[in-house]
N, C-alpha and C positions, 0 to 999 in steps of 0.2 A: 387323743381325747378319751376320757374315762367317765364312767358313771357307776353308781352303787345302787343296789336294790336291797331293801331290808324286808324281813318277814320270816315265815316258816319255810326253810329251804329243804327240799327233799334231796339230800346229798348222797352221792356215790351210787354204785350199782344196786345197793340194798334200799335206796330211797329212804334213808334214815332222816327223820325230821330234826332239823337244827334251827334253833332260834338265833338269828344273826343277820349278817349282811354279806353279799358278795359284790366284788368289784370287777367290772369289765373294762378292759382297755384294748383298743385296736381289734375288737371283735373276739377277744379271748377272755376267759375267766382267769383273772390273775390273783385273786385272793378270796378266801371264804373265812369269815370271822364269826365266832360265837360271841354275841353281844346282846345287851338289852335293847329293846326298841318298842315303839308304839304301833308299828305297822301291823295290819291284819292281812297282808298279802300272803299268798301261798305260791311258792316258786318251784316249778317242776320242769323236768326236761320236756321240750316240745315233742309232740306226737310224731311218730313215723307210721303212716298207713301202709301196711305191708302188702296189700293187694287191692288194686282198683281197676275199673274199666270206666274211665271218665267220659269217653265218647258217648256212653249210654245216657248222658245228661239230656239228650234230645228226646228220650223216651221214658221219662219218669212215670212210674206206675202203669206202664203199658203191659198188656198181656195177662191180666188177672186170670188165674185159673188154668193157665197153660202149664204143660210139663216142662221140666228143665230143658229137654231137647228142643221143644217147640219155642222156648224162650231164647236160648242162647247158642245152641249148637251150630257150628259153621257147616255149610255156607248159607243155609236158608232159614235159620232160626229168626224169630221176629226181630231181634235187635239188629241182626245183619241186614235184614230187609230195610229197616228204618234208617240205618246208617247209610246204605247205598242211596236211599231216596233223598237224604238231606243235602242241602247245598253246603259248600264250604263255609259260607258266612253263618248259616244256622248252627253248624257243628261247632265252630270256633266260639261263637257267642255263648252257646249252652255250656261248653266246657269252661269258659272263663268265669261264668257265674258260679259253677261248682267249685272252681279253684279259689275264688274269693271267699266262699263260705268255708271251705276247708281251712284256709289260712286264718280267718277270723275265729274259728273254733279251735285253734291251737296246733294245727298240723304244720310242720316245717318241711317234711319230706314225704313223698309217696312213691310207691312202686307200681308203675302203670303198665298193664298189658294193652298195647295200642294197636287196634285194628286199622286196616287200610294201607298196610305196607309203608313205603317211604312217605307217601302223601299224608298218611295218618300221623306219622311222627312230626312232619312239618306243621300239621294243623295244631297239634298240642303245643309245639314250641311257639307258635304264633299266639295261642291262648295264654301261654305263660309269660309272654313278653312284658317286662316292667313289673312283674310280681315278685314278691320275696319268697314265696313258696317254691320248692324245688322238686323236680321229678327225676326218678330213675326210670327211663322209658325202655321197656322190653318190646322191640319190634316183633312183628308177626308176619306170616304169610310168605316171606322170601328171605334169601340170604342178603339181598340188598337192604332190606329193613333192619336186619341184624347189624350190618356194617354201618348204617346211618344212626342207629340207636345205641343204647347203653348195654343191650343184651338181647336175648331171644326169649320170647314167652310162648311156649307151646300150649295148644288147647288141650291135648291129652293123647296118650299113646294109642287109644282106639281110633282116633280121628284121622291119623296120617302117619307116615314114616318120618321120623325126625333125626335119623342118624347123620345126614348131611349137615343139618343145622347145628347139631351138637358138635360135630367135628369142626365146623367153621367157627363156632363160638370159642372152642378151645384154642384154635389157631389165633384168633383175634384177642384172646385173653379177656373175653367178656362173659358174664354170667349167663347160664342157661337155666330157665325156670320152666316148670310144667305143672299143669293141673293133674291131680291123681286122686283116685279113691273118692270122688265126689258122689257118684250115684251107686257104686258098688266097688268091691276090691279088685275087679278083674284087670284094671289098667295100672295097678300099683307096681307089680313086679316088672312089667315092661318099662315103666317110668324109671325104676331103680336101675335097670340095665343101661340107661342113658347117662348114668352118673350125674344127676342134676345138681345144680348149686342151690336150688330152692324148690320146694314142693308146695303146692297150694291145695288146701282143703283136707285131704287125708281123713275124711269122715269115717271110712270103712276099713281103717287099718286093722290088720290081723295080727295075732300074737307074735308070730315069727317075724313079721315086718317091723315091729317095734325093736327087735334085736338088731335088724339092719340099720335102723335109724341111730341106735345107740353106738353101733360100731363106726358108722360113717360120720355121725354128728351133722347130718344134712338138716338144715333148718326147715321149718314148716310154717307157712302162713295159714291161719285158720280164719274163717269168716262165718261165725255162728248164725248171725241174723239172716244172711243170704241162704244158708242151708235150711233155715226154718221156712223161708218164703217158698223155696223150691221143693220142700218136702222130702229132702234126701236124708235127713237125720241130724243128729247132734255129734259134732266132732268129739273124739275122746281126749279132751284137752288135758285132763289130769295125767293120763297115761303118756301122752305126747311130751308133756313137760318133764316127766320123769325120765325121758330117754334122749331128748334133744332140745335145741333152742326153738321156742314157739313164739311167733309174732302174730299180731292181730291186724286184720284187714277188713274193709267194708264192702269189697267186691263191686258188683254192678250198680251204678247209680240208678238204673231203671228199677231196681228192687228195693233199695234202701238209701237213705241219705248218707253222704260220706262223713258221718259224725263219729269220731272216735269216742266221744262221751257216751253216745247211745250203744256203741259196740261194747264198750267196757262194762256198762251197767248190765246189759243183757248177758254177757259172758259170765260175769261174777255171780249173778243170781241163778243162772242155769247150770253152770258146771261146777265141779268140785275143786275150785281153786280159790285162793285168797285174794283179797283186794290188792295186796302188794304184788302178787304174781301177775295179776291182770294189768296193773299199771306198768310193770316191767315189760310185759308183752307189747303194750301200746307205745313204748318209748325205746328203751335200751335194746330190747330183743329185736325190734324192727330194724334198728340200725345194724345190729350184729348180723342179721339175715343177709345184708348186702355188703358185709365186710367192714363196717364202721365200728371200731372198738372204743371210741372216745366220746360217746353220747351222754354219759352220766355227768352230773354236775360235780366237777372236780377242778382243782386248780390246773391250768394248762390246757383245758379243753375249749373248743369253740363255743361261743355263746349261742345256744339254740334252746330257748326257754319259753315256757308258757307261764304267764303270771296271772293268777286268779285273785279276784277281790273277795276276801273272806267276810266282808260286811254286807254282801247282798242278802236279800230276804231268804234266798235258798241256802246259803252257806253259813250265815251267822249262827253261832252257837255250836258249830260242829266240833265234837271232841276228838275225832280221829281224822287228821287231814287226808290220809291216804284213802280211807273208806269213803270220805266225803267226795273226793275227786272222782272215784270210780263209780260210786253208786248213785250219786245225786247231782253232781256238777253238770253244767251245760254251757252252751255258747254265751248265754247272757251273764255268766260269771267270769268270763275272760276279760281281764283288764287290758292286757297287751301281749303281743308275741314279740320276743326279742330274738333277732337273728344277727349273726356276725357280719353278714354282708359278703363273706367269702363262700365259695362253692363248698357245700357240705359233703358232696359225693364226687369223686373223680375216678374215672375208670382208667 
């Protein structure tokens, strides 16, 4: 079974606008044709949210005015207290609502740091049941959680010793991700020593540490809105992009909505980066951060697409589709999300 979609197609890794149509068959893009059309649709790769804590959906806007440690530091930060107090039913329902919102706003895949060990992983799998959106779940707190999940997500090198978890992830051939440089630079070098597959935040990266990123090409997930709320600073997105792959994440749901549109707009207006670079961070780079190299809209790639309605009051008249997507589009402009039906990520 095949279908075609016409409009402005943001094609390839460079997201070059092409007026035409693409053809999908058996969940794969089989043709991209430059042709005249009357469609006002804008077709882009679906979003990859490169860092989330979806369990925090039970605690939206809790803890106003608290420090970063008081909000989220394990084991007794506010979020951890609220997670322990919530029933399984409350947690799963809250996560499911956030997942529905994420999918409706164009996200196909997200990288989740999942609290609660094996039980936490099982809870988000229950929340995901029957949904098209897909997760890469980094287990936390135990080797059992690593074995059950898609990888291991460490809180930070100052919080605990993670050598055993790193060794186990390597043995199981699963990714090891770690928070680093969120509040200060002191835990960045210890994180580097663990040879991570993904770094999160890196707000306080020092000059010599950029060289390490360039040498290793370790990807970084930045979360600028979260960093604003917790008052830790602005990530050096321009410098990070100049040295390695940088992806975009929305971080804790208690702090911000899991909207890639809002994250893109904020990043583009705050940091010294172009709209095109931000859109790459929100799509192709997020996929690359987890080892997926075929996320761009090209012939032979899986269909993972976000289709926008260019006739909405918000988008009609936009002269630059990339700038319009990044700086002004939102969930109400999403016409549909097209997914192949096949698993987008396999470990």
